[in-house]
Structures are given as C-alpha cells and as structure tokens.
C-alpha positions as CSV (number, residue, x, y, z in Angstrom):
1,M,138.9,29.2,125.2
2,K,137.8,30.6,121.9
3,V,139.9,33.7,120.9
4,P,137.7,36.8,120.9
5,R,137.6,39.1,118.0
6,I,140.6,41.4,117.8
7,H,140.1,45.1,117.6
8,P,140.8,46.7,114.2
9,D,143.3,49.1,115.8
10,T,145.5,46.2,116.9
11,I,145.3,44.6,113.4
12,E,146.3,47.8,111.8
13,E,149.1,48.6,114.2
14,V,150.6,45.1,113.8
15,R,150.3,45.5,110.0
16,Q,152.3,48.7,110.1
17,R,155.0,47.3,112.4
18,V,155.6,44.1,110.3
19,D,157.8,44.0,107.2
20,I,156.8,41.2,104.9
21,V,160.4,40.6,103.9
22,D,161.4,39.9,107.5
23,V,158.4,37.6,108.0
24,I,159.0,35.5,104.9
25,S,162.8,35.4,105.3
26,E,162.3,33.3,108.3
27,H,160.8,30.6,106.1
28,V,162.2,31.2,102.6
29,V,165.7,32.1,101.4
30,L,165.1,35.4,99.5
31,K,167.5,37.1,97.1
32,K,166.9,40.7,95.9
33,R,166.4,41.1,92.2
34,G,165.7,44.7,91.2
35,K,163.4,46.2,93.8
36,D,161.7,42.9,94.6
37,F,162.8,39.7,96.4
38,W,162.7,36.2,94.9
39,G,162.9,32.7,96.3
40,L,161.7,29.1,96.0
41,C,158.0,28.9,96.8
42,P,157.3,27.1,100.1
43,F,153.8,26.0,98.9
44,H,154.9,23.8,96.1
45,N,158.0,22.0,94.9
46,E,160.1,24.0,92.4
47,K,163.7,24.2,91.2
48,S,163.8,27.7,89.9
49,P,162.4,30.7,91.9
50,S,159.0,31.9,91.0
51,F,158.0,33.2,94.4
52,S,158.1,37.1,94.5
53,V,157.9,39.3,97.5
54,I,157.1,43.0,96.8
55,Q,158.3,45.0,99.7
56,D,156.8,48.4,98.8
57,K,153.3,46.8,98.5
58,Q,153.9,44.3,101.4
59,F,152.6,41.5,99.2
60,Y,153.8,38.2,97.9
61,H,152.9,36.2,94.8
62,C,154.0,32.9,93.3
63,F,153.9,32.7,89.5
64,G,154.1,28.9,89.8
65,C,151.2,27.9,92.0
66,G,149.3,31.2,92.3
67,A,149.8,31.6,96.1
68,G,149.6,35.2,97.1
69,G,148.7,37.6,99.9
70,N,150.2,39.7,102.8
71,S,152.1,38.8,105.9
72,Y,149.0,37.6,107.7
73,T,148.1,35.3,104.7
74,F,151.6,33.9,104.5
75,L,151.8,33.0,108.1
76,M,148.2,31.5,108.1
77,E,149.2,29.3,105.1
78,I,152.7,28.3,106.2
79,G,151.8,27.5,109.8
80,K,148.1,26.4,109.3
81,Q,147.1,29.0,111.9
82,S,143.9,31.1,112.1
83,F,143.9,34.8,111.5
84,A,143.6,35.6,115.2
85,E,146.5,33.3,116.1
86,V,148.7,35.0,113.6
87,V,147.8,38.5,114.7
88,L,148.3,37.6,118.4
89,D,151.7,36.0,117.7
90,L,152.9,39.0,115.7
91,A,151.6,41.4,118.4
92,R,153.7,39.5,121.0
93,R,156.8,39.6,118.8
94,Y,156.5,43.3,117.9
95,Q,155.2,44.3,121.4
96,V,151.9,45.6,120.3
97,E,149.2,45.9,123.0
98,V,146.3,43.7,122.1
99,K,142.8,45.3,122.1
100,T,139.7,43.3,121.5
101,V,136.2,44.1,120.5
102,E,135.2,42.9,124.0
103,P,137.3,45.0,126.3
104,E,136.6,42.8,129.3
105,Q,138.4,39.9,127.6
106,R,141.6,41.9,126.9
107,K,143.2,40.9,130.2
108,E,142.7,37.2,129.5
109,I,144.3,37.6,126.0
110,Q,147.3,39.4,127.5
111,R,147.6,36.6,130.1
112,Q,147.6,33.9,127.3
113,L,150.3,35.9,125.4
114,S,152.4,36.3,128.5
115,I,152.6,32.5,129.3
116,R,155.1,31.9,126.5
117,E,157.0,35.1,127.5
118,E,157.1,33.9,131.1
119,L,158.5,30.5,130.1
120,H,161.1,32.2,127.9
121,R,162.1,34.4,130.9
122,I,162.4,31.4,133.2
123,L,164.5,29.5,130.8
124,E,166.8,32.5,130.2
125,V,167.3,32.9,134.0
126,T,168.0,29.2,134.2
127,A,170.5,29.3,131.4
128,S,172.3,32.1,133.3
129,F,172.2,30.1,136.5
130,Y,173.8,27.1,134.9
131,Q,176.5,29.2,133.2
132,H,177.3,30.8,136.5
133,A,177.4,27.4,138.3
134,L,179.9,26.1,135.7
135,H,182.5,28.7,136.8
136,Q,182.0,28.0,140.5
137,S,183.8,25.4,142.6
138,Q,180.9,23.0,142.3
139,G,181.2,23.1,138.5
140,E,185.0,22.8,138.3
141,H,184.9,19.1,137.2
142,A,182.4,20.1,134.4
143,L,184.6,23.0,133.2
144,T,187.6,20.7,133.3
145,Y,185.8,18.2,131.1
146,L,185.0,20.9,128.6
147,R,188.5,22.3,128.5
148,E,190.5,19.1,128.6
149,Q,188.4,16.3,127.3
150,R,186.5,18.3,124.7
151,N,189.3,20.8,124.1
152,L,186.9,23.7,123.8
153,E,188.0,27.3,124.0
154,E,186.5,29.8,126.4
155,T,184.9,31.7,123.5
156,T,183.1,28.5,122.3
157,I,181.9,27.7,125.9
158,S,180.6,31.2,126.2
159,S,179.0,31.4,122.6
160,F,177.0,28.2,123.2
161,Q,176.2,29.3,126.8
162,L,177.3,25.9,128.2
163,G,176.7,25.4,131.9
164,Y,176.5,23.0,134.8
165,A,173.5,21.8,136.8
166,P,174.5,21.3,140.5
167,A,174.1,17.9,142.1
168,G,171.5,18.9,144.6
169,W,167.9,17.6,144.2
170,E,166.3,21.1,144.8
171,T,169.1,23.5,144.0
172,L,167.5,25.0,140.8
173,Y,164.0,24.7,142.3
174,R,165.0,26.8,145.3
175,Y,166.8,29.4,143.2
176,L,163.9,29.9,140.8
177,V,160.9,29.6,143.1
178,E,162.3,30.9,146.4
179,T,164.9,33.4,145.3
180,K,163.6,34.6,141.9
181,R,159.9,34.1,142.9
182,C,159.1,32.3,139.6
183,P,155.6,30.7,139.7
184,V,156.2,27.0,140.4
185,N,153.6,25.9,137.8
186,F,155.5,27.8,135.1
187,V,158.8,26.3,136.2
188,E,157.2,22.9,135.9
189,Q,155.8,23.8,132.5
190,A,159.3,24.8,131.4
191,G,160.4,21.2,132.0
192,L,162.9,22.1,134.8
193,I,161.3,20.4,137.8
194,K,159.1,17.4,138.5
195,P,156.6,16.8,141.3
196,R,157.7,14.1,143.8
197,K,155.7,10.9,143.7
198,N,154.7,11.3,147.3
199,G,153.3,14.8,146.6
200,S,155.8,16.5,148.9
201,G,157.3,19.1,146.7
202,Y,159.5,19.0,143.6
203,Y,162.9,17.9,142.4
204,D,165.2,19.2,139.7
205,V,165.2,17.4,136.3
206,F,168.9,18.1,135.6
207,R,171.4,17.2,138.4
208,D,175.2,17.0,138.3
209,R,175.1,17.4,134.5
210,L,176.8,19.4,131.8
211,I,174.1,21.7,130.3
212,I,173.7,22.6,126.7
213,P,171.0,25.2,126.0
214,I,168.8,24.6,123.0
215,M,167.7,27.7,121.1
216,D,164.9,28.6,118.6
217,L,165.7,30.3,115.3
218,K,165.8,33.7,117.1
219,G,168.4,32.5,119.6
220,K,165.9,32.3,122.5
221,V,166.4,29.4,125.0
222,I,163.5,26.9,124.6
223,G,165.0,23.8,126.3
224,F,168.1,22.1,127.5
225,G,170.3,19.1,126.5
226,S,172.5,17.6,129.1
227,R,175.4,15.1,129.5
228,S,176.2,13.0,132.6
229,L,179.7,13.5,134.0
230,R,179.9,10.1,135.5
231,D,180.0,6.9,133.4
232,E,177.6,5.1,135.8
233,D,174.9,7.8,135.4
234,Q,172.1,6.9,132.9
235,P,170.9,8.1,130.6
236,K,174.2,9.5,129.2
237,Y,172.3,12.3,127.4
238,L,169.0,13.8,128.7
239,N,166.9,16.5,127.0
240,S,164.1,18.7,128.3
241,P,160.7,17.1,128.1
242,E,158.1,18.3,125.6
243,T,156.9,21.8,126.6
244,P,154.8,24.6,125.1
245,L,158.1,25.9,123.7
246,F,160.1,22.8,123.0
247,D,159.3,19.9,120.5
248,K,162.5,17.9,119.9
249,S,161.0,16.4,116.7
250,K,160.8,19.9,115.2
251,T,164.0,21.4,116.6
252,L,167.6,21.3,115.5
253,F,170.4,22.2,117.8
254,A,172.5,25.2,116.7
255,L,170.3,26.1,113.7
256,D,170.1,29.6,115.1
257,K,173.9,29.9,114.6
258,A,174.1,27.8,111.4
259,R,171.3,29.3,109.3
260,T,173.3,32.1,107.7
261,S,176.2,29.8,107.0
262,I,173.9,27.2,105.5
263,S,172.6,29.8,103.1
264,R,176.1,31.0,102.3
265,A,177.4,27.4,101.7
266,D,174.1,26.3,100.1
267,C,174.5,23.1,102.2
268,A,173.4,21.9,105.6
269,V,175.3,19.3,107.6
270,V,173.5,17.2,110.2
271,V,175.4,15.4,112.9
272,E,174.2,13.2,115.8
273,G,175.7,14.9,118.9
274,Y,175.7,18.3,120.5
275,F,179.5,18.2,120.8
276,D,180.0,17.2,117.2
277,A,178.2,20.3,116.2
278,I,180.0,22.5,118.7
279,A,183.4,21.2,117.7
280,L,182.8,21.8,114.0
281,H,181.5,25.3,114.7
282,E,184.7,26.0,116.7
283,A,186.8,24.6,113.8
284,G,185.1,27.1,111.4
285,I,182.7,24.6,109.8
286,D,179.6,26.3,111.0
287,N,176.8,25.2,108.6
288,V,176.2,22.3,111.0
289,V,173.3,21.3,113.2
290,A,172.6,18.3,115.4
291,S,169.5,16.2,115.8
292,L,168.3,15.8,119.4
293,G,168.6,12.1,120.1
294,T,165.6,11.1,118.0
295,A,165.3,9.9,114.4
296,F,165.8,12.7,111.9
297,T,162.3,13.8,111.0
298,Q,160.6,15.4,108.0
299,N,159.9,18.5,110.1
300,Q,163.6,18.9,110.8
301,L,164.5,18.4,107.2
302,K,162.0,20.9,105.9
303,Q,163.4,23.5,108.3
304,L,166.8,23.0,106.8
305,L,165.5,23.2,103.2
306,R,164.3,26.8,103.8
307,F,168.0,27.9,104.0
308,T,169.6,26.0,101.1
309,P,168.3,26.8,97.6
310,S,169.8,23.7,96.1
311,K,168.3,21.6,98.9
312,K,171.7,19.9,99.7
313,V,171.8,18.2,103.1
314,I,174.5,15.9,104.3
315,L,173.9,13.4,107.1
316,N,177.1,12.7,109.1
317,F,176.1,10.2,111.7
318,D,178.5,7.8,113.5
319,A,180.0,5.1,111.3
320,D,179.4,2.3,113.8
321,N,176.5,-0.1,113.5
322,A,174.2,2.1,115.6
323,G,175.1,5.1,113.5
324,K,174.4,3.2,110.3
325,K,171.0,2.1,111.6
326,A,170.3,5.7,112.6
327,T,171.2,6.8,109.0
328,E,168.9,4.2,107.5
329,R,166.2,5.2,109.8
330,A,166.7,8.9,108.9
331,I,166.4,8.1,105.2
332,S,163.3,6.1,105.9
333,E,161.8,9.0,107.9
334,V,162.2,11.4,104.9
335,E,161.7,8.8,102.3
336,N,159.0,10.6,100.2
337,L,161.1,13.7,99.9
338,V,164.3,11.7,99.1
339,Y,162.8,9.4,96.6
340,G,160.8,12.2,95.0
341,G,164.0,14.2,94.4
342,V,162.9,17.1,96.6
343,V,166.2,17.0,98.6
344,Q,169.8,16.4,97.4
345,L,170.7,14.1,100.3
346,R,174.2,12.9,100.9
347,I,175.7,10.6,103.5
348,L,179.1,10.9,105.2
349,N,180.5,8.1,107.3
350,L,184.0,8.9,108.7
351,P,186.7,6.3,108.8
352,D,187.5,4.2,111.9
353,G,184.0,4.6,113.2
354,K,184.8,8.1,114.5
355,D,182.3,10.9,115.1
356,A,183.0,14.4,113.8
357,D,184.4,15.6,117.1
358,E,186.9,12.8,117.4
359,F,187.8,13.0,113.7
360,I,188.9,16.6,113.5
361,K,190.8,16.5,116.8
362,S,192.6,13.2,116.2
363,R,194.7,14.3,113.2
364,E,196.6,17.2,111.9
365,N,194.5,19.5,109.7
366,G,191.4,17.5,110.8
367,A,189.0,20.3,109.9
368,V,190.5,20.6,106.4
369,I,190.2,16.8,105.9
370,Y,186.7,16.8,107.2
371,F,185.7,19.5,104.8
372,Q,187.1,17.6,101.9
373,A,185.2,14.5,103.1
374,L,182.0,16.6,103.0
375,E,182.7,17.6,99.4
376,N,183.1,13.9,98.5
377,A,180.1,12.6,100.4
378,P,178.2,10.1,98.3
379,L,174.5,10.4,97.4
380,W,172.1,8.6,99.7
381,L,171.4,5.9,97.2
382,D,175.0,5.2,96.5
383,W,175.5,4.9,100.3
384,L,172.6,2.5,100.6
385,I,173.9,0.4,97.8
386,D,177.4,0.3,99.3
387,S,175.8,-0.8,102.6
388,L,174.2,-3.7,100.8
389,L,177.6,-4.7,99.5
390,A,179.5,-4.3,102.8
391,D,181.0,-7.6,104.0
392,K,179.2,-9.6,101.2
393,D,180.9,-12.2,99.1
394,L,179.2,-11.9,95.7
395,K,180.7,-15.3,94.6
396,A,178.5,-16.9,97.2
397,A,175.1,-17.6,95.7
398,D,173.0,-16.8,98.8
399,E,174.8,-13.5,99.4
400,F,174.6,-12.5,95.8
401,Q,170.9,-13.2,95.9
402,Q,170.5,-11.1,99.1
403,V,172.4,-8.1,97.6
404,A,170.4,-8.3,94.3
405,A,167.1,-8.4,96.1
406,G,168.1,-5.4,98.2
407,M,169.0,-3.5,95.0
408,I,165.7,-4.3,93.4
409,K,163.8,-3.0,96.4
410,L,165.7,0.3,96.2
411,L,165.3,0.6,92.5
412,N,161.5,0.1,92.7
413,K,161.2,3.2,94.9
414,L,162.9,5.6,92.5
415,Q,160.3,7.8,90.8
416,D,162.6,9.4,88.2
417,A,163.0,7.1,85.1
418,N,166.4,8.5,84.2
419,Q,167.7,8.1,87.7
420,R,166.3,4.6,87.7
421,N,168.0,3.6,84.5
422,H,171.3,5.0,85.7
423,Y,171.2,2.9,88.8
424,L,170.1,-0.2,87.0
425,T,173.3,0.0,85.0
426,H,175.3,0.9,88.1
427,C,174.0,-2.0,90.1
428,A,174.5,-4.4,87.2
429,E,178.2,-3.3,87.0
430,L,178.6,-3.9,90.7
431,L,177.1,-7.3,90.5
432,S,179.3,-8.2,87.5
433,Q,182.5,-7.4,89.5
434,G,184.3,-6.2,86.4
435,D,183.4,-9.1,84.2
436,A,182.1,-7.5,80.9
437,R,180.5,-10.8,79.9
438,L,178.1,-10.7,82.9
439,L,177.2,-7.1,82.6
440,L,174.4,-7.3,80.0
441,Q,173.1,-10.5,81.6
442,N,172.9,-8.9,85.1
443,L,171.3,-5.8,83.6
444,A,168.6,-7.8,81.9
445,T,168.1,-9.9,85.0
446,L,167.7,-6.8,87.2
447,K,165.2,-5.3,84.8
448,S,163.3,-8.5,84.5
449,Q,163.2,-9.1,88.3
450,T,162.1,-5.6,88.9
451,K,159.1,-6.1,86.7
452,S,158.5,-9.6,88.0
453,V,158.4,-8.4,91.6
454,R,155.7,-5.9,90.7
455,S,153.8,-8.4,88.6
456,R,154.0,-11.1,91.4
457,Y,152.7,-8.6,93.9
458,Q,149.8,-7.6,91.7
459,G,148.9,-11.2,91.2
460,D,148.9,-11.9,94.9
461,F,146.9,-8.7,95.6
462,Q,144.3,-9.4,93.0
463,Q,143.3,-12.6,94.8
464,N,142.0,-10.4,97.7
465,K,141.2,-7.1,96.0
466,K,140.3,-5.6,92.7
467,K,143.2,-4.8,90.4
468,Q,145.1,-1.8,91.8
469,P,146.0,1.1,89.6
470,T,149.7,1.8,88.8
471,P,151.1,5.1,89.9
472,S,150.6,6.6,86.5
473,A,147.0,5.3,86.4
474,A,146.5,6.7,89.9
475,K,147.6,10.2,88.7
476,F,145.1,9.9,85.8
477,I,142.3,9.1,88.2
478,V,143.0,12.2,90.3
479,A,143.1,14.3,87.2
480,S,140.1,13.2,85.2
481,T,137.5,11.2,87.1
482,P,134.2,12.2,88.8
483,E,136.1,12.4,92.1
484,N,137.9,15.5,90.8
485,E,134.6,17.0,89.6
486,L,133.2,16.4,93.0
487,L,136.1,18.3,94.6
488,E,135.7,21.2,92.2
489,Q,131.9,21.4,92.8
490,A,132.2,21.2,96.6
491,E,135.0,23.9,96.8
492,A,133.1,26.2,94.4
493,L,129.9,25.8,96.5
494,L,131.6,26.7,99.7
495,L,133.3,29.8,98.1
496,R,130.1,30.9,96.5
497,I,128.1,30.7,99.8
498,Y,131.0,32.4,101.7
499,I,131.0,35.3,99.3
500,H,127.3,35.9,99.2
501,Y,126.0,34.8,102.6
502,Y,127.8,36.5,105.5
503,R,125.9,34.5,108.1
504,Y,127.6,31.2,107.1
505,R,131.2,32.4,106.9
506,E,132.1,31.5,110.4
507,N,130.4,28.1,110.0
508,I,132.5,27.4,106.8
509,V,135.8,28.4,108.4
510,D,135.1,26.3,111.6
511,S,134.1,23.3,109.5
512,L,137.3,23.5,107.4
513,E,139.5,23.9,110.5
514,D,137.7,21.1,112.4
515,K,138.2,18.7,109.5
516,D,141.7,20.0,108.6
517,L,140.5,20.7,105.1
518,L,142.1,23.0,102.5
519,F,141.1,24.4,99.1
520,T,143.3,22.4,96.8
521,I,142.3,23.5,93.3
522,A,144.7,26.3,92.3
523,S,142.1,28.9,91.3
524,H,140.0,28.2,94.4
525,R,143.1,28.4,96.6
526,F,144.1,31.8,95.1
527,L,140.5,33.1,95.6
528,W,140.5,32.0,99.2
529,Q,143.8,33.8,99.8
530,Q,142.4,37.0,98.3
531,I,139.3,36.6,100.6
532,I,141.5,36.3,103.7
533,A,143.6,39.3,102.6
534,I,140.5,41.4,101.9
535,E,138.8,40.5,105.2
536,D,142.1,41.4,107.0
537,E,141.9,44.8,105.5
538,L,138.1,45.3,105.9
539,N,137.7,43.7,109.4
540,E,134.0,44.3,109.1
541,P,130.9,42.2,108.4
542,S,128.8,42.5,105.2
543,L,125.4,43.8,106.4
544,G,122.2,44.9,104.7
545,D,122.4,45.1,100.9
546,T,126.1,45.9,100.8
547,N,128.8,43.3,100.3
548,P,132.3,44.9,100.7
549,L,134.0,41.5,100.2
550,L,132.4,41.1,96.8
551,R,133.2,44.6,95.8
552,E,136.8,44.2,96.7
553,L,137.0,40.8,94.9
554,Y,135.8,42.6,91.7
555,N,138.6,45.1,92.2
556,R,141.2,42.4,92.6
557,S,139.9,40.8,89.4
558,S,141.4,43.7,87.5
559,D,144.6,43.5,89.5
560,F,145.0,39.7,88.9
561,P,143.1,39.1,85.7
562,Q,144.8,35.8,84.8
563,D,144.5,34.3,88.3
564,M,140.9,35.4,88.9
565,K,139.4,34.6,85.5
566,M,138.6,31.1,86.5
567,V,136.6,32.1,89.6
568,T,134.7,35.3,88.6
569,K,131.7,33.1,87.8
570,L,131.3,32.6,91.6
571,F,130.6,36.3,92.0
572,N,127.2,36.0,90.3
573,L,124.1,34.1,91.3
574,D,121.6,32.4,88.9
575,E,118.5,30.5,89.7
576,K,120.3,27.3,90.6
577,T,123.0,29.0,92.7
578,Q,120.5,31.2,94.5
579,E,118.8,28.0,95.6
580,D,122.2,26.7,96.9
581,V,122.6,29.9,98.9
582,F,119.0,29.7,100.2
583,R,119.7,26.1,101.4
584,A,123.2,27.0,102.8
585,D,122.9,25.0,106.0
586,I,122.4,21.8,104.0
587,R,124.7,22.7,101.2
588,V,127.7,23.6,103.4
589,A,127.4,20.2,105.3
590,E,127.1,18.4,101.9
591,A,130.2,20.2,100.5
592,I,132.3,19.4,103.6
593,A,131.3,15.8,103.4
594,S,132.4,15.8,99.7
595,L,135.8,17.3,100.5
596,E,136.3,14.6,103.2
597,Q,135.3,11.9,100.8
598,V,137.8,13.1,98.2
599,N,140.5,13.1,100.8
600,Y,139.8,9.5,101.7
601,Q,139.8,8.7,98.0
602,K,143.2,10.3,97.6
603,R,144.4,8.3,100.7
604,E,143.2,5.1,99.1
605,I,145.1,5.9,95.9
606,Y,148.2,6.7,97.9
607,C,148.0,3.4,99.7
608,N,147.6,1.6,96.4
609,Q,150.7,3.4,95.0
610,Q,152.7,2.4,98.1
611,L,151.7,-1.2,97.7
612,Q,153.1,-1.2,94.1
613,N,156.6,-0.6,95.5
614,L,156.5,-3.4,98.1
615,N,157.9,-6.9,97.9
616,P,155.6,-9.6,99.4
617,A,158.7,-11.6,100.3
618,T,160.2,-8.9,102.5
619,D,157.4,-6.3,103.2
620,L,154.5,-8.4,104.3
621,E,153.8,-6.4,107.5
622,L,153.8,-3.1,105.6
623,M,151.6,-4.6,102.9
624,K,149.1,-5.6,105.6
625,Y,149.2,-2.1,107.0
626,Y,148.3,-0.5,103.6
627,L,145.6,-3.2,103.0
628,E,144.0,-2.3,106.3
629,E,144.3,1.4,105.5
630,I,142.5,0.7,102.2
631,Q,139.7,-1.1,104.0
632,T,139.3,1.8,106.4
633,T,139.2,4.4,103.7
634,K,136.7,2.4,101.7
635,K,134.4,2.3,104.7
636,E,134.7,6.1,105.2
637,I,134.1,6.7,101.5
638,I,130.8,4.7,101.7
639,R,129.8,6.5,104.9
640,L,130.4,9.9,103.5
641,E,128.7,9.0,100.2
642,Q,125.6,8.1,102.2
643,I,125.7,11.4,104.1
644,R,125.9,13.3,100.8
645,L,123.0,11.3,99.4
646,N,120.9,12.0,102.5
647,F,121.6,15.8,102.1
648,S,120.8,15.8,98.4
649,Q,117.4,14.1,99.1
650,D,116.4,16.7,101.7
651,P,113.4,18.8,100.6
652,V,113.7,22.5,100.1
653,L,112.6,24.1,103.4
C-alpha cells in the first residue's frame, strides 16, 4: 500500500522530539569539538573527520563531499528510505501519534507501525519464557551445561539473557497463543513456530535447546540463536529464520553490548561463535562481536566501521581448516573494502586450533595472553601470504611455483602502489629463504611475472573483445568523456524540472526510486539534499505563481555560497530550458534513461577493471562471469541509447 501523506503536525512534532546528535550517533562515531560534533563522513571514504553536526541548528554538513541536511535528510540518505518512511520510523521510536492528511487512513498507518512493535513484544515475552524455563527442573541440564561446561557466571547468564527451550513440540506455541493470547500469525512471523505439513496446527522451531537471544543496537530482541544439548541432534546451532526484524547477514551478535567498548578501544574483534563472544565479554574483553553462522558480510563490516575511527577490525575465527576457509571467505566477501584500504583488517588464529572460549579457559592468565595475541595479530595480507607458505617446501619446484603464483595473484589486487612495492620486496625475501643472492632475482621475477600475467590476459581478451582500458584509463573515461557530460546534463534537467514544475515532482521521485538512481555529481547531490530539507520544512505544494521551494533555494544560496554556486544556473529559465520544462513528460523519461545508461557504462568499466586483476590460468570461471556481464551491459546501453534517441526525435506537442 502506498503510504499516504503525513500531516504537517506530525512532521513538526517528530522534528521537535528528535535530536540530530542522537540520530547520527547511531551511525557515526562523533566527538565534540567546541560546541559542534565531528566524525568521519558516512557518505564518502575519508581518514580525517570533515563531517560536522551542529546541534543548536539541528543540521549536519560534510566539508569533504558537500553532504548536508537535517535528521530526516540524513536518515533518507543513510538508509535509502523515503521521507514518509523516515518520519514513520521516527514517530514510532519517539512515540508520536501519526496523523495523515487523509484521516480515514490514520488507523491503517498505525496498524502498520504496530506490526513491528507487536513482533518485538512477542520476542521479549519469549525471551523471558526461555529464561524462566532455564531455571526450572526441565532446564536443569541446560543450566548445568552453562555452569560446568562453559564455566559461565550467573551474572553473565543473566546479562546475555540465556535461556532454555523446552523439549515439547508445542510448549511455546501454547504459552504464547493460548496463555498470552498472542496472534498466531505474528508468532509465526517472529520465526518462533512453523505450520505442520498436514495443516493441523503448528510446532515450535526451538525444542530442547539452549537459547541465546540476538539483540539489535538498542538492545531489543530481534531473534534467537540456539545450541543443541545432545550430540546426536542436528544442526548443532540453529538461528531464527529471516523475519521483518531479523536479517542475519546484517546482524552481529553482542554488538549492542560491544559498541561502546569498540569505540573506546578503537578496534572491533569478530569471532565465529556465540560462546566465544560471551566468554570474552565475561573475561573483560568486551569489544567483541560474533557472526551468525554465515560468511562475514560487507553489511556487517560496515556496521562495525561506524564505531572505530581507525577502521581496525580483527577476525578471530577458528584455526582449523574450516576456520581458515571461513577467514578466506570473509576476506573475499569484503574484498573491495580490504584491497582499497578502507578497513585495517587483521587476522588472529590461536595456537593448537583452539577457539577463543577454549583458549582463555585452558591456561592461566588466558585473557591476558589473548589480549596480547590481539595486539600482535598480523595484517590480512600477511596472513594470506603465510597461508600460502604453510606446509610448502620451497625447495620443491612445483610447490615454489604454486606459492609464487599465489603471491602474484594477491599482489595484482593491491590498489596502493606503495603497499604493493612493500609486499613485492617482502614476498621476494620469503621466496629467497635468506639467500641474499636470490633476493634481487626473485624480486625482478615477481615484478616481471606480475606484468606478464596482465599482458597475457590482455592478449587473450583482445582475441574476443576490443582492448580493455586499464584501471587508470577507466578512471579517465569516467572523468572526461561524453558519458560524464550525459550524466551532468540528465541530472541538471531533472533538477531544473523539479524546481520549476510542481506537477512532475512526484513523477521524478518515483522514477528515481523505481530505478534505484541517485544524484552522483557533488553539486547536484548537495542541491537535492537542500530540496529535501526545504520540502520537509514547507510541507506544501507550489501553486499558482508562487514557488516557495525556489524562494528558499535562493535563501540557501546565501547560506552556502560555495556549495550552491555551481547550481544557481538551474534557478533561472531561458528559451531552451523553458522548452525542456514545457516538454517535461518526455524530458523526464529521457533523463531517467540517460542516468540508467551511465550506470550501465560504469558497470561495464568496473567489470573491465576486475578482469585486469584476473589470471586466465586460475580464474577462468570468474573471467567468464565478467565477460557475460560486459555483454549484458552493452546490450542495455544500446537499448537505452535507442530509447533516448526516440525521445529526442519526438516533435514538440
């Protein structure tokens, strides 16, 4: 259902209730400097803070990329949400009654808002039920397991709200549905019960299991992890299914408890298991979170990076073969951030193949030794290189060749020239095994082979395709060719029509959202943020001969002269631009097609860049994937180019 227009009174009341510092602090680590707050901008990569939050004006501004606005603008940008979605979410959080312009729809809006609240309530009741069951006779074996096998203290068991799911098939179902009168459809939506295949009722998802509640950043229960208490039960660990509240690829266990410590230590530690995280927290190392049984994802990494200004993250997965593969998979998942230097990633493998829980409990002063191990954890690339060397005899020609080929593959992915030169020398030293006579020879060979791999790939690729641009050439194309001019013209056209023609504003917004398009040129992005902020404040259409949006934009031009000087030309219409506005229906569609076309062109360039870093001898399947992607993008570019040509040939109506 399309969200109806929210009443101005609700928008204003929410605005008055919300503090922009509280809102932004959930996403950015802010430090007070004078009367304002500063942090690293979440909208572009930077190493020194240029992102300013002005509390008394309830406004933020980044001096690096030009992003700026109020609480509404920030949440719309960071979460890619519409204005209405942001207002509704804030209204729910700050308990503001939602009024709409259409009063008859207010009840439906309140119902939609209450769904998540009802799911939260059911999960909280369930967590209490599991906690209670743990301390009853039926949960005695689970409590004994926590105390004796996991050696957890009562305060830890209570702090993490650990519990026990009784063995019965319908115990929780009956408690929630029959005793607590929870709607069965909501209990199912919360991931707690499943319908029987024969259609005769429901059964509990968690049975005879130790229960570990999973919280969101605010400490609200959003799902559950569980561990079987009998070796024959499978799976050993079982999580809640995906629900409206719970997405395991975007969630980290114990982040609600660790976020403050991560900021204080300026470092986040990621372990594999729930009990690894719990044991470390109990030992006083509380800047620790756990992944949820899946590969460590970019979404999870980006959550952590909000809380550590230096972007330091340590992966401490198990040291056995499965743990090493999980570590390699995790590095691969976040590869673009790692190789681009966005995150300072380190890897810790504990000796004897132990996990963190076993390690700290199996030796005296285990927590102290673990902390020292964290301090000495190697960088991800050193860990990968060490993994290549593990159990290899470099005196054997085939194993030497295998290690060298692996090193070359890693070196080709490094984007920083200084870092690459450092590791070229380091790898040559490792291959030389202390023989100074071989060092220069191996260094020259590595450099030569690195180039030859690229050259050999280019030669193979040219047989099927036109010569692909190098990464540096690709950047040049984006910066200076007609594609970028097309982007600038299309964005300017949409903004001009939006400013001067109220009738097409909703159409432009819907088109951008449907196609998942954004304004990418810095000056246009800043102007769009100002438009959103102004409309939030006005909450009224531009009718008749008046245009309050344009009037306020002129006012902001004096407030932000440097940021607005590039776009003030859009505030005026000449003969040509008046025709564009007159033909807005055609021009909007043409501009949207242009933005789509540029996106596909960027995708093609990106695929070409990825191909540059692949080795035909080892990456054939990945090369095929990127070649297919290039073919697909080329077809879309041709299709969109034809659409644009058709629009441009339409007569003036």
